C-alpha positions as CSV (number, residue, x, y, z in Angstrom):
1,M,-23.2,-60.9,-23.1
2,V,-19.5,-59.9,-23.0
3,V,-16.8,-61.3,-20.8
4,F,-14.2,-59.1,-19.1
5,D,-10.8,-60.5,-18.3
6,A,-8.6,-59.4,-15.5
7,T,-7.0,-56.6,-17.5
8,M,-10.3,-55.1,-18.5
9,L,-11.7,-55.4,-14.9
10,L,-8.6,-53.8,-13.5
11,L,-8.8,-50.9,-16.0
12,L,-12.4,-50.4,-15.2
13,L,-12.0,-50.4,-11.4
14,R,-8.6,-48.7,-11.2
15,P,-8.1,-46.6,-14.3
16,N,-4.7,-45.4,-13.0
17,S,-3.4,-48.9,-12.8
18,G,-1.3,-48.5,-15.9
19,R,-1.7,-48.2,-19.6
20,P,-1.9,-51.3,-21.8
21,R,0.2,-51.5,-24.9
22,D,-0.8,-52.1,-28.5
23,S,0.7,-54.8,-30.7
24,A,3.6,-52.5,-31.6
25,G,4.4,-51.9,-27.9
26,N,3.2,-48.3,-27.8
27,P,1.0,-47.2,-24.9
28,V,-2.7,-47.1,-25.8
29,S,-4.2,-43.6,-25.8
30,Q,-7.4,-42.5,-24.0
31,V,-7.8,-45.7,-22.0
32,E,-10.2,-44.2,-19.5
33,E,-12.4,-42.7,-22.2
34,R,-12.4,-45.9,-24.2
35,I,-13.4,-48.0,-21.2
36,A,-16.1,-45.5,-20.2
37,H,-17.5,-45.5,-23.7
38,L,-17.6,-49.3,-23.9
39,V,-19.4,-49.6,-20.6
40,Q,-21.9,-46.9,-21.5
41,R,-22.6,-48.6,-24.8
42,L,-23.0,-52.0,-23.2
43,E,-25.4,-50.4,-20.7
44,R,-27.5,-48.8,-23.5
45,M,-27.7,-52.1,-25.2
46,R,-28.6,-53.8,-21.9
47,T,-25.7,-56.2,-22.4
48,R,-24.6,-58.3,-19.4
49,I,-21.0,-58.1,-18.4
50,I,-19.6,-61.4,-17.1
51,V,-16.5,-61.5,-14.9
52,P,-15.2,-65.0,-14.5
53,T,-14.1,-66.0,-11.0
54,P,-10.4,-66.5,-12.0
55,A,-10.3,-63.0,-13.5
56,L,-11.8,-61.5,-10.3
57,S,-9.3,-63.5,-8.2
58,E,-6.4,-62.2,-10.2
59,V,-7.5,-58.6,-9.8
60,L,-8.0,-59.1,-6.1
61,V,-4.5,-60.5,-5.8
62,H,-2.9,-57.6,-7.6
63,A,-5.0,-54.8,-6.2
64,G,-6.4,-56.1,-3.0
65,L,-8.6,-54.0,-0.8
66,L,-8.7,-51.0,-3.1
67,V,-10.6,-53.0,-5.7
68,L,-13.0,-54.4,-3.1
69,R,-13.9,-50.8,-2.2
70,S,-14.4,-50.0,-5.9
71,L,-16.6,-53.1,-6.3
72,R,-18.9,-51.7,-3.7
73,R,-19.9,-48.9,-6.2
74,Y,-21.6,-51.5,-8.4
75,P,-23.7,-53.8,-6.2
76,G,-27.0,-52.0,-6.8
77,T,-26.9,-52.1,-10.6
78,P,-30.0,-53.8,-11.8
79,R,-28.1,-56.3,-14.0
80,S,-25.4,-57.3,-11.5
81,R,-25.4,-60.8,-10.0
82,S,-22.8,-63.1,-8.7
83,Y,-22.5,-66.7,-9.7
84,R,-20.8,-69.6,-7.9
85,S,-18.2,-71.5,-9.9
86,M,-19.2,-75.1,-10.6
87,P,-16.4,-77.7,-10.3
88,L,-15.4,-79.4,-13.6
89,R,-16.0,-83.1,-13.8
90,P,-13.9,-85.3,-15.9
């Protein structure tokens, strides 16, 4: 199981959303190819990708309806499922 944060999710759904920078401040090369390779590898390994609700919310705030349209591409994947957040109790 791996967890995607808002940055990874946005890069997956909207590859043209901008290029992340490395620790030296330089743009990362071949972002789309790297994301595609990671997802293919995770699918081959049958690894579940978890997207926390706050990460999805952040992506929706920044990208809105365009991301919702992109999400419709993935509903039929055999390993996709949505979970409801449980409230934290003190």
